[in-house]
VOGU-3710 file (C-alpha; in Angstrom, 3 decimals, decimal comma):
1> xxxxxxxxxx> -23,918/-12,761/17,150  -21,804/-14,183/14,294  -19,843/-12,895/11,319  -23,051/-11,974/9,513  -23,288/-8,781/11,562  -20,451/-7,353/9,401  -21,925/-8,464/6,084  -24,478/-5,658/5,744  -22,392/-2,490/5,715  -25,480/-0,382/5,087
11> xxxxxxxxxx> -26,555/-1,100/8,664  -23,300/0,191/10,113  -23,514/3,387/12,237  -21,455/6,175/10,681  -22,955/9,457/11,940  -20,647/10,611/14,766  -23,316/11,680/17,233  -25,265/8,480/16,806  -22,083/6,462/16,991  -21,013/8,168/20,242
21> xxxxxxxxxx> -24,415/7,537/21,784  -24,381/3,861/20,807  -20,924/3,461/22,301  -22,115/5,132/25,534  -25,485/3,404/25,942  -24,925/-0,108/24,616  -22,577/-2,647/26,175  -19,650/-4,730/24,999  -20,511/-8,386/24,108  -19,895/-10,649/27,100
31> xxxxxxxxxx> -16,876/-12,662/26,013  -16,431/-14,397/29,388  -19,870/-16,002/29,081  -19,010/-17,336/25,648  -15,542/-18,558/26,719  -17,020/-20,340/29,749  -19,663/-22,023/27,609  -17,059/-23,208/25,042  -14,806/-24,590/27,757  -17,670/-26,433/29,388
41> xxxxxxxxxx> -19,063/-27,846/26,151  -15,734/-28,971/24,654  -13,511/-29,657/27,631  -10,836/-27,433/26,107  -8,554/-25,730/28,628  -9,124/-21,993/28,354  -8,114/-21,147/31,902  -5,417/-18,577/30,985  -7,740/-16,871/28,517  -10,622/-16,860/31,019
51> xxxxxxxxxx> -8,416/-15,343/33,689  -7,262/-12,608/31,327  -10,799/-11,915/30,084  -12,328/-11,376/33,534  -9,541/-8,897/34,369  -10,048/-6,650/31,372  -11,937/-3,375/31,556  -14,444/-4,548/29,020  -15,618/-7,512/31,097  -15,674/-5,928/34,594
61> xxxxxxxxxx> -18,930/-5,114/36,418  -19,716/-1,363/36,137  -18,643/-0,525/39,704  -15,306/-2,337/39,312  -14,771/-0,763/35,876  -15,231/2,711/37,293  -12,866/2,044/40,218  -10,088/0,790/37,981  -10,417/3,628/35,504  -10,146/6,192/38,280
71> xxxxxxxxxx> -6,973/4,521/39,572  -5,269/4,305/36,179  -6,354/7,686/34,880  -3,315/9,595/36,277  -0,917/6,956/34,932  -2,254/7,198/31,379  -2,782/10,955/31,379  -0,667/13,163/29,159  1,250/14,245/32,241  1,711/10,640/33,280
81> xxxxxxxxxx> 3,098/9,705/29,896  5,527/12,639/29,846  7,924/10,776/32,094  8,268/8,005/29,544  9,159/10,163/26,550  12,931/9,772/27,058  12,532/6,006/26,995  10,540/6,151/23,798  12,962/8,588/22,173  16,034/6,547/23,096
91> xxxxxxxxxx> 14,403/3,314/21,908  13,296/4,942/18,624  16,766/6,172/17,894  18,385/2,806/18,682  15,923/0,863/16,570  16,229/3,338/13,669  19,975/3,039/13,813  19,767/-0,792/13,757  18,056/-0,616/10,357  21,422/0,255/8,841
101> xxxxxxxxxx> 22,695/-3,286/9,310  19,683/-4,964/7,675  20,022/-5,879/3,962  16,353/-5,703/3,151  14,644/-3,708/5,929  10,964/-3,932/6,650  9,438/-1,175/8,687  6,960/-3,435/10,485  9,368/-6,236/11,331  12,486/-4,087/11,879
111> xxxxxxxxxx> 11,156/-0,821/13,341  7,583/-0,932/14,661  7,807/-4,347/16,318  11,221/-3,856/17,998  10,049/-0,436/19,190  7,009/-2,031/20,815  9,127/-4,637/22,530  11,557/-2,037/23,859  8,944/0,359/25,169  5,480/-0,950/25,964
121> xxxxxxxxxx> 6,564/-3,869/28,222  8,822/-1,417/30,106  5,968/1,045/30,572  3,453/-1,676/31,488  5,831/-3,526/33,760  6,461/-6,953/32,172  9,875/-8,470/31,481  8,953/-9,494/27,964  11,870/-11,149/26,049  12,840/-9,277/22,856
131> xxxxxxxxxx> 11,859/-12,231/20,702  9,484/-12,645/17,814  7,619/-15,493/19,505  6,513/-13,205/22,306  5,371/-10,440/19,977  3,479/-13,046/17,937  1,814/-14,082/21,212  0,735/-10,483/21,760  -0,711/-10,312/18,243  -2,626/-13,573/18,793
141> xxxxxxxxxx> -3,902/-12,519/22,214  -5,071/-9,197/20,788  -7,914/-11,047/19,098  -9,459/-11,285/22,565  -11,761/-8,383/21,685  -13,179/-10,186/18,654  -16,498/-11,812/19,610  -17,353/-15,461/19,125  -14,137/-16,924/17,835  -13,812/-20,561/16,822
151> xxxxxxxxxx> -12,610/-23,219/19,250  -9,253/-23,504/17,473  -8,758/-19,743/17,658  -9,611/-19,722/21,352  -7,071/-22,509/21,960  -4,410/-20,381/20,224  -5,393/-17,388/22,337  -5,126/-19,432/25,509  -1,613/-20,680/24,582  -0,517/-17,103/23,801
161> xxxxxxxxxx> -1,827/-15,767/27,115  -0,116/-18,587/29,011  3,195/-17,811/27,311  2,930/-14,100/28,166  1,895/-14,813/31,769  5,227/-16,582/32,331  6,888/-13,157/32,036  5,671/-11,903/35,401  8,411/-11,099/37,899  8,388/-9,270/41,204
171> xxxxxxxxxx> 7,332/-5,673/40,514  10,027/-3,082/41,187  9,299/-0,250/43,587  12,032/1,905/42,048  13,503/2,115/38,619  17,294/2,163/38,690  17,343/4,576/35,733  15,042/7,058/37,438  12,027/6,244/35,269  8,459/6,571/36,545
181> xxxxxxxxxx> 6,798/3,587/38,175  5,529/1,042/35,750  1,789/0,401/35,510  2,248/-2,899/37,341  4,192/-1,265/40,205  1,664/1,554/40,276  -1,274/-0,866/40,599  0,420/-2,860/43,345  1,004/0,357/45,225  -2,672/1,300/44,841
191> xxxxxxxxxx> -4,027/-2,177/45,473  -6,273/-0,941/48,293  -8,127/1,286/45,853  -8,740/-1,522/43,370  -11,644/-4,001/43,330  -11,019/-7,076/45,477  -11,764/-9,297/42,468  -9,112/-7,733/40,284  -5,846/-9,579/39,583  -3,474/-6,612/38,865
201> xxxxxxxxxx> -0,999/-8,820/36,973  -3,548/-10,086/34,476  -5,006/-6,616/34,140  -1,535/-5,420/33,162  -1,254/-8,292/30,706  -4,491/-7,219/29,103  -3,192/-3,676/28,744  -0,021/-5,010/27,109  -2,038/-7,016/24,608  -4,340/-4,083/23,809
211> xxxxxxxxxx> -1,349/-1,800/23,307  -0,402/-3,608/20,125  -2,844/-1,243/18,406  -0,063/1,337/18,856  2,297/-0,776/16,756  -0,387/-1,107/14,102  -1,245/2,604/14,089  2,438/3,528/13,866  3,006/1,205/10,917  -0,176/2,393/9,229
221> xxxxxxxxxx> 0,784/6,072/9,657  4,250/5,440/8,244  2,691/3,678/5,300  0,373/6,593/4,648  3,105/9,212/4,895  5,551/7,281/2,726  2,890/6,512/0,087  2,254/10,182/-0,529  4,276/13,062/-1,978  7,876/13,361/-0,796
231> xxxxxxxxxx> 6,833/16,554/0,967  4,747/14,468/3,423  7,794/12,500/4,617  9,902/15,659/4,734  7,313/17,298/6,989  7,262/14,178/9,134  10,864/14,873/10,136  9,814/18,065/11,884  8,526/17,506/15,430  5,277/19,399/15,988
241> xxxxxxxxxx> 4,477/19,578/12,242  0,777/19,679/11,508  1,394/16,962/8,933  2,224/14,476/11,726  0,063/15,766/14,561  -0,552/12,487/16,415  -4,283/13,020/16,645  -4,480/13,680/12,912  -2,585/10,444/12,166  -4,591/8,419/14,640
251> xxxxxxxxxx> -7,785/9,616/12,948  -6,561/8,909/9,393  -4,676/5,679/9,928  -6,678/3,961/12,638  -6,220/0,227/13,002  -9,761/-0,079/14,416  -12,298/-0,525/11,656  -15,422/-1,298/13,675  -16,585/-1,505/17,268  -19,405/-3,859/18,272
261> xxxxxxxxxx> -21,936/-3,154/20,970  -24,934/-5,147/22,289  -28,081/-3,828/23,926  -28,250/-5,206/27,479  -31,988/-4,497/27,599  -34,565/-2,714/25,368  -33,123/0,757/24,821  -32,910/3,628/22,329  -29,554/4,930/21,185  -28,601/7,184/18,301
271> xxxxxxxxxx> -32,234/7,598/17,359  -32,792/3,870/16,931  -34,599/1,419/19,213  -32,702/-1,785/20,171  -34,196/-4,900/21,680  -32,308/-6,840/24,327  -29,409/-8,677/22,786  -29,496/-6,768/19,495  -26,141/-5,855/18,029  -24,908/-2,557/16,653
281> xxxxxxxxxx> -21,728/-2,078/14,578  -20,060/1,317/14,583  -17,940/2,081/11,500  -15,034/3,998/13,029  -13,396/4,831/9,660  -16,522/6,463/8,232  -17,434/8,092/11,595  -14,035/9,741/11,626  -14,563/10,992/8,065  -17,957/12,426/8,983
291> xxxxxxxxxx> -16,558/14,013/12,176  -13,834/15,812/10,278  -16,370/17,091/7,746  -18,838/18,228/10,412  -16,314/19,977/12,634  -13,815/21,187/10,030  -11,191/19,883/12,454  -8,587/17,641/10,678  -7,561/16,083/14,038  -11,054/15,130/15,181
301> xxxxxxxxxx> -11,639/11,391/15,480  -13,324/8,567/17,421  -10,562/5,999/16,967  -10,382/5,297/20,721  -14,189/4,854/21,005  -16,441/6,794/23,316  -18,224/6,371/26,604  -17,323/4,089/29,477  -15,221/1,817/27,281  -13,163/4,498/25,583
311> xxxxxxxxxx> -9,579/3,230/25,277  -7,463/4,587/28,143  -4,261/4,464/26,090  -4,846/7,522/23,887  -1,953/9,545/25,308  0,360/6,514/25,204  -0,398/6,153/21,471  0,072/9,900/20,985  3,472/9,743/22,705  4,759/6,879/20,549
321> xxxxxxxxxx> 3,703/8,465/17,267  4,847/11,904/18,308  8,364/10,673/18,823  8,888/7,592/16,663  7,859/9,062/13,301  10,093/12,188/13,366  13,047/10,072/14,549  12,641/7,734/11,577  12,007/10,508/9,043  14,994/12,544/10,162
331> xxxxxxxxxx> 17,279/9,515/10,056  16,104/8,360/6,579  14,739/11,400/4,630  15,020/9,512/1,278  13,305/6,314/2,432  10,807/4,830/-0,031  8,458/1,887/0,271  8,092/-0,987/-2,192  4,326/-0,771/-2,433  3,825/-4,011/-4,349
341> xxxxxxxxxx> 5,487/-5,955/-1,507  3,564/-4,309/1,348  1,002/-6,557/3,032  -1,925/-5,861/5,324  -3,898/-7,999/7,693  -7,586/-7,297/7,931  -10,489/-8,559/9,983  -13,954/-7,102/10,313  -12,719/-5,152/13,368  -9,150/-4,107/12,484
351> xxxxxxxxxx> -6,627/-3,452/9,732  -2,885/-2,994/9,858  0,296/-3,442/7,782  2,202/-6,659/8,465  4,992/-6,104/5,928  6,499/-2,832/4,660  9,712/-3,493/2,725  11,603/-0,292/2,054  14,839/1,195/0,800  16,501/3,465/3,323
361> xxxxxxxxxx> 18,679/5,623/1,062  18,784/6,465/-2,580  22,446/5,800/-3,151  23,699/3,993/-6,240  25,513/0,702/-5,666  26,665/-2,472/-7,348  24,082/-5,245/-7,011  26,054/-8,027/-8,662  29,158/-8,647/-10,762  27,512/-7,134/-13,863
371> xxxxxxxxxx> 24,584/-5,069/-12,535  24,640/-1,609/-10,916  21,581/0,014/-9,397  21,423/3,744/-10,151  19,297/5,533/-7,578  20,672/9,125/-7,416  19,807/11,818/-9,909  23,337/13,004/-10,751  24,432/9,474/-11,688  21,193/8,826/-13,624
381> xxxxxxxxxx> 21,663/12,087/-15,526  25,208/11,065/-16,436  24,068/7,697/-17,748  21,116/9,082/-19,727  23,075/11,989/-21,306  26,024/9,874/-22,456  24,476/7,990/-25,412  27,888/7,204/-26,791  28,881/5,196/-23,692  25,540/3,977/-22,309
391> xxxxxxxxxx> 23,373/2,260/-24,907  20,213/0,108/-24,677  21,004/-3,578/-24,018  21,965/-5,109/-27,429  19,219/-7,684/-27,362  19,159/-8,482/-31,075  22,858/-9,497/-31,202  22,545/-11,203/-27,817  19,686/-13,389/-29,045  21,434/-14,272/-32,317
401> xxxxxxxxxx> 24,499/-15,450/-30,361  22,250/-17,326/-27,932  20,439/-19,053/-30,776  23,719/-20,048/-32,400  25,216/-21,441/-29,204  22,081/-23,198/-27,964  20,783/-24,473/-31,282  17,309/-23,135/-30,447  15,165/-21,137/-32,865  14,791/-17,596/-31,577
411> xxxxxxxxxx> 13,676/-16,019/-34,816  10,502/-14,508/-33,289  12,446/-13,192/-30,303  14,977/-11,594/-32,671  12,103/-10,004/-34,637  10,684/-8,548/-31,438  14,043/-7,328/-30,110  14,944/-5,836/-33,468  11,734/-3,782/-33,383  11,440/-2,908/-29,709
421> xxxxxxxxxx> 12,358/0,753/-29,485  13,862/0,469/-26,007  16,458/-1,989/-27,461  17,030/-0,070/-30,769  19,679/2,509/-31,836  21,256/3,765/-34,995  19,649/4,464/-38,383  16,647/2,148/-37,887  15,857/3,771/-34,566  16,139/7,235/-36,160
431> xxxxxxxxxx> 13,903/6,285/-39,071  11,263/4,772/-36,847  11,185/7,730/-34,516  10,761/10,069/-37,486  7,846/7,941/-38,789  6,212/7,886/-35,376  6,648/11,645/-35,022  4,834/11,940/-38,337  2,047/9,408/-37,738  1,586/9,289/-33,957
441> xxxxxxxxxx> 1,234/12,997/-33,277  -1,183/15,327/-31,574  -3,330/15,650/-34,687  -3,833/11,887/-34,860  -4,765/11,713/-31,164  -7,239/14,532/-31,604  -9,042/12,457/-34,239  -9,187/9,541/-31,783  -10,312/11,692/-28,794  -14,072/10,945/-29,227
451> xxxxxxxxxx> -13,329/7,210/-29,272  -11,243/7,524/-26,126  -14,037/9,479/-24,449  -16,454/6,717/-25,440  -14,134/4,061/-24,017  -14,055/5,942/-20,688  -17,858/6,234/-20,624  -18,219/2,528/-21,457  -15,873/1,574/-18,642  -17,828/3,694/-16,179
461> xxxxxxxxxx> -21,114/2,131/-17,322  -19,547/-1,291/-16,867  -18,650/-0,524/-13,279  -22,315/0,265/-12,533  -23,362/-3,129/-13,882  -20,631/-5,085/-12,011  -21,726/-7,130/-9,039  -18,321/-6,597/-7,426  -16,856/-3,403/-8,947  -13,080/-3,604/-9,456
471> xxxxxxxxxx> -11,106/-0,602/-10,720  -8,513/-2,783/-12,473  -10,723/-5,324/-14,228  -13,552/-2,808/-14,697  -11,743/0,445/-15,412  -8,007/0,618/-16,123  -7,945/-2,576/-18,155  -10,947/-1,745/-20,387  -9,303/1,600/-21,184  -6,265/-0,187/-22,570
481> xxxxxxxxxx> -8,426/-2,673/-24,444  -10,899/-0,175/-25,904  -8,922/3,072/-25,733  -5,346/2,102/-26,710  -5,641/-1,025/-28,895  -7,727/0,696/-31,639  -5,408/3,731/-31,717  -2,391/1,489/-32,234  -4,249/-0,678/-34,753  -4,204/-3,886/-32,717
491> xxxxxxxxxx> -7,058/-5,984/-34,054  -7,715/-9,692/-33,880  -10,456/-12,013/-35,226  -10,098/-13,972/-31,978  -10,207/-11,124/-29,448  -10,766/-13,357/-26,446  -7,674/-15,464/-27,125  -5,593/-12,436/-28,023  -6,561/-10,706/-24,767  -5,648/-13,821/-22,848
501> xxxxxxxxxx> -2,196/-13,974/-24,441  -1,451/-10,239/-24,376  -0,345/-9,898/-20,666  2,727/-11,975/-21,471  3,897/-9,226/-23,868  4,983/-7,187/-20,845  7,906/-9,445/-20,133  9,791/-8,160/-23,128  10,667/-5,080/-21,004  13,237/-7,085/-19,028
511> xxxxxxxxxx> 16,577/-7,806/-20,709  18,690/-10,883/-20,086  15,796/-13,239/-19,493  16,547/-16,818/-18,584  16,161/-19,425/-21,309  12,892/-20,639/-19,803  11,434/-17,133/-19,639  12,757/-16,198/-23,063  11,099/-19,279/-24,609  7,843/-18,397/-22,898
521> xxxxxxxxxx> 7,971/-14,733/-24,061  8,817/-15,832/-27,611  5,864/-18,210/-27,679  3,579/-15,389/-26,403  4,697/-12,983/-29,141  4,510/-15,629/-31,809  0,896/-16,422/-30,923  -0,014/-12,755/-30,574  1,470/-11,969/-34,002  -0,429/-14,885/-35,516
531> xxxxxxxxxx> -3,649/-13,541/-34,004  -3,150/-10,013/-35,314  -5,216/-8,727/-38,209  -4,177/-5,714/-40,278  -6,489/-2,681/-40,171  -8,968/-2,212/-42,907  -7,678/-0,048/-45,809  -10,475/2,526/-45,288  -10,171/2,644/-41,496  -11,322/5,941/-39,969
541> xxxxxxxxxx> -9,746/7,424/-37,960  -6,554/5,826/-39,221  -4,628/3,787/-36,670  -0,885/3,882/-36,172  -0,354/0,482/-37,795  -2,377/1,503/-40,819  -0,334/4,681/-41,157  2,992/2,901/-40,856  2,002/0,182/-43,345  0,838/2,840/-45,835
551> xxxxxxxxxx> 4,132/4,774/-45,523  6,763/2,481/-43,965  10,078/3,866/-42,691  13,228/2,651/-44,477  14,337/-0,923/-43,641  11,029/-1,911/-42,022  9,016/-4,754/-43,515  5,295/-5,267/-42,757  6,269/-7,937/-40,218  8,655/-5,458/-38,587
561> xxxxxxxxxx> 5,903/-2,887/-38,304  3,459/-5,357/-36,817  6,140/-6,242/-34,274  6,700/-2,528/-33,536  3,031/-2,010/-32,826  2,747/-5,192/-30,783  5,644/-4,164/-28,606  4,014/-0,748/-28,134  0,842/-2,522/-27,113  2,813/-4,588/-24,598
571> xxxxxxxxxx> 4,270/-1,373/-23,226  0,713/0,130/-23,005  -0,003/-2,180/-20,050  1,984/0,393/-18,117  -0,779/2,882/-18,785  -3,274/0,562/-17,071  -0,890/-0,040/-14,192  -0,095/3,655/-13,723  -3,757/4,696/-13,896  -4,726/2,069/-11,303
581> xxxxxxxxxx> -1,797/3,071/-9,039  -2,863/6,674/-9,145  -6,527/5,842/-8,401  -5,406/3,688/-5,443  -3,440/6,600/-3,965  -6,343/8,990/-4,388  -8,649/6,489/-2,685  -6,174/6,106/0,173  -6,370/9,813/0,931  -8,932/11,224/3,410
591> xxxxxxxxxx> -12,407/11,318/1,848  -12,451/15,089/2,021  -9,341/15,212/-0,216  -10,632/12,791/-2,837  -13,012/15,392/-4,224  -9,949/17,104/-5,746  -9,808/14,298/-8,265  -13,122/15,455/-9,759  -11,569/18,737/-10,812  -9,880/18,605/-14,237
601> xxxxxxxxxx> -7,813/21,639/-13,297  -6,435/19,827/-10,217  -5,529/16,816/-12,394  -3,809/19,137/-14,923  -1,796/20,783/-12,134  -0,793/17,475/-10,531  -0,642/15,129/-13,510  3,156/14,929/-13,838  3,627/14,465/-10,090  1,035/11,689/-10,028
611> xxxxxxxxxx> 2,629/9,904/-12,968  6,081/10,329/-11,433  5,064/8,808/-8,092  2,756/6,032/-9,210  4,001/4,952/-12,675  4,080/1,275/-13,451  7,665/0,846/-14,746  10,333/0,247/-12,095  13,536/0,319/-14,163  15,300/1,698/-17,235
621> xxxxxxxxxx> 18,267/-0,274/-18,514  21,487/0,860/-20,172  24,680/-1,076/-20,943  28,200/0,442/-20,701  30,147/0,294/-23,949  33,331/1,389/-22,158  34,695/1,683/-18,646  33,196/4,771/-16,952  33,100/6,317/-13,520  29,528/7,129/-12,532
631> xxxxxxxxxx> 29,350/8,950/-9,207  31,068/6,624/-6,718  30,708/3,583/-8,983  33,130/2,236/-11,507  31,228/0,592/-14,384  33,135/-1,767/-16,584  32,449/-2,270/-20,294  29,480/-4,658/-20,536  28,028/-3,768/-17,135  24,307/-3,033/-17,009
641> xxxxxxxxxx> 23,118/0,179/-15,323  19,618/-0,291/-13,938  17,989/3,047/-13,227  15,444/2,832/-10,414  12,574/4,939/-11,750  10,601/5,516/-8,544  13,672/6,354/-6,452  14,858/8,834/-9,079  11,366/10,316/-9,615  11,127/11,023/-5,878
651> xxxxxxxxxx> 13,953/13,523/-6,273  12,141/15,425/-9,042  10,252/18,377/-7,546  6,547/18,232/-8,387  7,349/15,479/-10,920  9,248/17,857/-13,205  11,669/15,969/-15,439  10,608/12,557/-14,163  11,710/9,285/-15,774  8,400/7,456/-16,031
661> xxxxxxxxxx> 8,434/7,794/-19,802  12,204/7,559/-20,128  14,531/10,258/-21,361  16,241/11,505/-24,470  16,402/9,336/-27,572  14,462/6,493/-25,894  11,629/8,563/-24,455  8,360/6,654/-24,657  6,548/7,501/-27,895  3,200/6,698/-26,256
671> xxxxxxxxxx> 3,616/9,335/-23,517  1,194/11,728/-25,116  -1,544/9,081/-25,407  -0,994/7,922/-21,810  -1,152/11,391/-20,437  -4,352/12,147/-22,338  -6,154/9,024/-21,094  -5,066/9,529/-17,479  -5,952/13,218/-17,638  -9,494/12,435/-18,799
681> xxxxxxxxxx> -10,132/9,185/-16,945  -9,516/10,266/-13,357  -11,910/13,247/-13,180  -14,508/11,251/-15,136  -14,285/8,367/-12,612  -14,578/10,541/-9,492  -17,275/12,792/-11,024  -19,380/9,781/-11,985  -18,888/8,199/-8,545  -18,331/11,008/-5,974
691> xxxxxxxxxx> -18,682/8,516/-3,088  -16,152/6,083/-4,590  -14,304/4,265/-1,771  -11,880/1,347/-1,636  -12,722/-1,890/0,142  -10,253/-1,594/2,958  -6,858/-3,154/2,099  -8,508/-5,526/-0,398  -6,242/-4,545/-3,311  -3,548/-6,981/-4,547
701> xxxxxxxxxx> -0,507/-6,732/-6,798  0,845/-8,866/-9,590  4,159/-10,574/-8,765  6,145/-8,673/-11,404  9,818/-7,830/-11,202  9,787/-4,871/-13,582  6,476/-3,230/-12,830  4,315/-2,026/-9,945  1,018/-3,465/-11,136  -2,216/-3,956/-9,255
711> xxxxxxxxx> -4,075/-7,155/-10,072  -7,249/-6,077/-8,313  -8,654/-2,917/-6,750  -12,157/-3,671/-5,352  -14,268/-0,673/-4,522  -17,647/0,529/-3,393  -19,208/2,974/-5,822  -20,996/4,865/-3,032  -19,845/5,337/0,554
//
């Protein structure tokens, strides 16, 4: 068997009954045979790995396997795990408290991993040092279950096992704190009931290594809960809540993707004949989905396998999740993730978060000498309501001074800043808003509606033709190109070059750019302006630029109006980002919930909440014109208030009054167009492709400071 067994997903077994039968009838690939052959052929020392392998349940002869499972069954039962709940609770509370002292906490590194190190070795019976190197060794050794690894990978596994094996000490008969016997002490006590060939210490080591799936499932469950509506995390704080029933979470956020079985002899399983040595791959994710659908039971799952090799640690996993998640959610009810910085590891057999940066509390604080982060709603409301004191950053005057002092030509940058509405105020701003209210209204969008519908249909047709469908490149981006650009009046005789330059327009959203970045943004806008072509005089329907040029607001030249529209087009990238972010969240939900997205009424009811939670923009900027007290912060004249959009939106019930489109005088003028495209695009996508599914954890983000923006979202059009 080699990696090609995972390449044909259509051959995976997904039907629960067939999957269960395959797991019962077929056998686990013989890793010991492969390891022995590699060691003999290469001369590489794999002695520690070989010793561990032959003492794992999956490699034992059937009679030894049955003996061991009977011995350990009471230890790993729900009743057996009950005695360890106080340890898990105490460790969870201590680790959660320790997050307070960390400047940039990460839930994997700073909660899930320390919790593993404080609990699992204690339960198993190993004196494992609380050091990253030892946890890394556990992660490496966990690959033991992956068949037919390379020689270099096997050498790494052997070194990891050797390091962990050095942690054995004399097993204790009694725990000074009155805890139950550890697994290691329990096995030594029951040695007479165990197979003669079993080394209890290395069996325990194998159980430690396998238990890292608990860390992965805990992290995955926290990621799922924190990525959803605030109500999910609020429910997670309540022990016993159906929202965080451990079996539900273990079925939805399983780290196991596939299980591999091999036919030991010609046999039939799951309605299919298998010849000796033939391999079967069970898709645990899809089998869980099918099982929930068949039974109507939201907690039904096969995440621990089935048959003789069903994982014995189910109740240990349940205990950890049942305690650790409510402890964390109660301690930090306002915690939010930084989704663009989260990272996953994925192999054909497993998936798990490896980085989950987060913010623990939504309190406003000073970030630097001149920058204050505003993260609480009362402070944000004070800043946004007080237009006399808190104004947009004065970019035009800033750039003129910068040009004078540096001797550099920033004429194009000044043109852009002068006509970017989020930097404007006063009579020009008032005049432009009035013109946009006149020309960029509901009636105009109604005229463009058929073209927008066509753009959506064309994007969906394009996905069908794509060899590797991607919902960014093949859906959200085409809607900006073909649905937004014509409405605004953005035309170019060299469309390919213009589209290549256009992503740089987004950087204008950030004030106080460095000279290097400012020069780059200016060059981008200069080239984009040079590539623009005015709309035809008889254009139908009439675009925004055509309408503005025909009836310009006072004090706006044609170049000003082209810059206005180009800035709006740069801002329209946020539509693509927001749409892709929403689609990713829908795809991350259980398959049975994704069908909601096909219902236009459901989209209408949830549109504002979806935009609030998954909008592209991260910040709104205002500058203090005078000293002001804002909540607990004292802002001095000239200080910048940076409003954290996602943190503030999280406090808006059902998305009401969210900041994704700004507020007040500087509310986004393209909000109506963005809403209309999102409202139509999502049900169209999920109606056209009812089996739409993500490629597990294959999405990636742009490295952007001001925006949460997916760079790729690969998908399968049918599941």
